C-alpha positions, -999 to +999 in steps of 0.1 A: +354-068-463+338-100-452+306-082-444+306-065-478+311-099-494+281-115-477+260-085-486+271-087-522+261-124-523+227-117-509+221-090-535+232-113-562+208-141-550+180-115-548+186-104-584+187-140-596+154-149-578+138-117-592+149-126-627+136-161-623+101-148-614+100-118-635+073-122-661+057-151-642+019-146-639-009-164-622-035-176-648-070-181-635-088-208-655-126-213-653-134-246-671-161-271-677-159-304-658-159-321-691-123-311-697-112-312-660-090-343-660-071-331-691-065-296-677-054-311-644-029-333-661-014-306-683-014-276-661+016-288-640+036-294-672+028-259-684+038-244-650+071-262-651+081-251-686+067-215-684+071-206-647+036-192-647+011-207-622-024-220-631-053-217-607-084-237-618-121-237-611-143-264-626-181-265-629-209-270-655-204-248-685-236-230-679-226-222-643-192-210-654-207-187-680-232-173-655-203-166-631-184-147-657-215-127-667-218-117-630-182-104-630-161-134-618-125-126-627-107-150-650-079-152-676-090-183-696-124-199-699-130-233-714-167-241-721-191-248-750-184-229-783-217-211-784-212-199-748-177-185-756-192-167-786-219-152-764-193-140-739-173-124-769-205-106-779-209-093-744-173-081-742-162-106-716-139-126-739-115-111-763-126-112-799-106-136-820-095-157-790-120-186-793-101-218-798-116-253-801-095-274-777-110-309-777-142-328-781-159-357-764-189-380-769-216-390-744-216-422-725-235-440-697-219-443-663-227-473-641-216-485-607-184-505-609-191-541-615-228-536-624-242-551-655-235-530-686-265-517-706-268-528-742-260-498-763-251-517-795-279-502-815-305-474-812-332-500-804-310-516-777-302-482-764-339-473-761-347-506-743-318-500-718-331-465-710-367-478-705-355-507-683-334-485-661-346-479-625-335-443-630-315-423-655-296-394-638-281-364-655-272-327-650-303-308-659-285-276-671-253-294-684-246-298-721-249-336-717-282-334-699-297-310-724-285-332-753-299-363-735-334-348-731-334-338-768-323-374-778-350-392-757-376-368-771-364-376-806-367-413-798-402-408-785-395-421-750-392-389-731-424-395-712-417-432-706-382-433-690-376-427-654-353-397-648-335-381-619-322-347-630-298-330-607-278-298-605-242-309-602-218-336-613-213-346-577-250-354-573-248-376-604-219-395-590-237-399-557-268-412-574-248-439-591-226-449-562-256-451-538-277-471-562-304-444-564-298-445-602-284-473-623-275-452-654-260-417-656-255-396-687-221-378-689-193-369-713-170-399-714-142-378-701-161-372-668-169-409-663-134-423-665-121-405-634-150-414-610-139-439-584-163-467-578-180-462-612-172-472-648-181-465-684-211-486-693-209-478-729-211-449-754-242-436-772-249-452-806-234-431-834-269-424-848-279-405-816-245-395-803-238-359-794-203-345-795-195-319-769-169-295-780-148-276-755-136-241-766-112-218-749-114-180-748-091-154-732-106-127-710-110-093-726-094-078-694-063-100-693-030-082-699+002-099-708+007-131-728+004-158-702-032-167-709-026-170-746+005-191-739-016-215-718-041-219-746-013-225-771+002-251-748-031-270-746-033-270-784+002-284-789+001-317-808+024-331-782-004-330-757-030-348-779-022-382-762-031-367-728-065-357-741-070-392-756-060-409-724-086-388-705-114-398-729-113-368-753-105-363-790-089-336-811 
């Protein structure tokens, strides 16, 4: 009888554990580095309340989009709105799933303790760019593309010294090593870089707002991916986005 009792208890524990994990899915999220710190802060909270697990990959929006086009598996993608719409048109993202999650303006990153550039007006901004030893940015990133368009608009594209790179890590390295004294990035990316700080934000007249939109994979089954996007959109999480340099 004692043996039967132990066996019964083991069966009961197995049933409870199965019930606890039943319906729990792994959600693969491919997202822009612009929203990285917000997702990293919120994913554990979602996992705790939903029992689902979240696996994340962060990179430039253009890189993420290219990976998906080549067949990279995902459940949720968070990149620029136009890129999500293009993935919908190509059948990679489910129609009707595009959701604007948060937005962020562009700023200048400097080495911690360095003199901050004057960005109080468009004229001061231009002078700061022209005076910089080097302005570094991600050539294919949304911020880099916007920056090039801005300096062209200001008529100084051929006068400033630039150091375009391929990845955010290279931007950080240029600032921390002193190879560049100014870096163009979304504010949300600047705040988390150790050894660097926000030198200022672009003047409103030439500011570019980068929007981050989520989309659910056309191949995803179940509701976990949609639940994660809904969780991100909860008003209760707005303070987290603000703390990380983003806006709703």
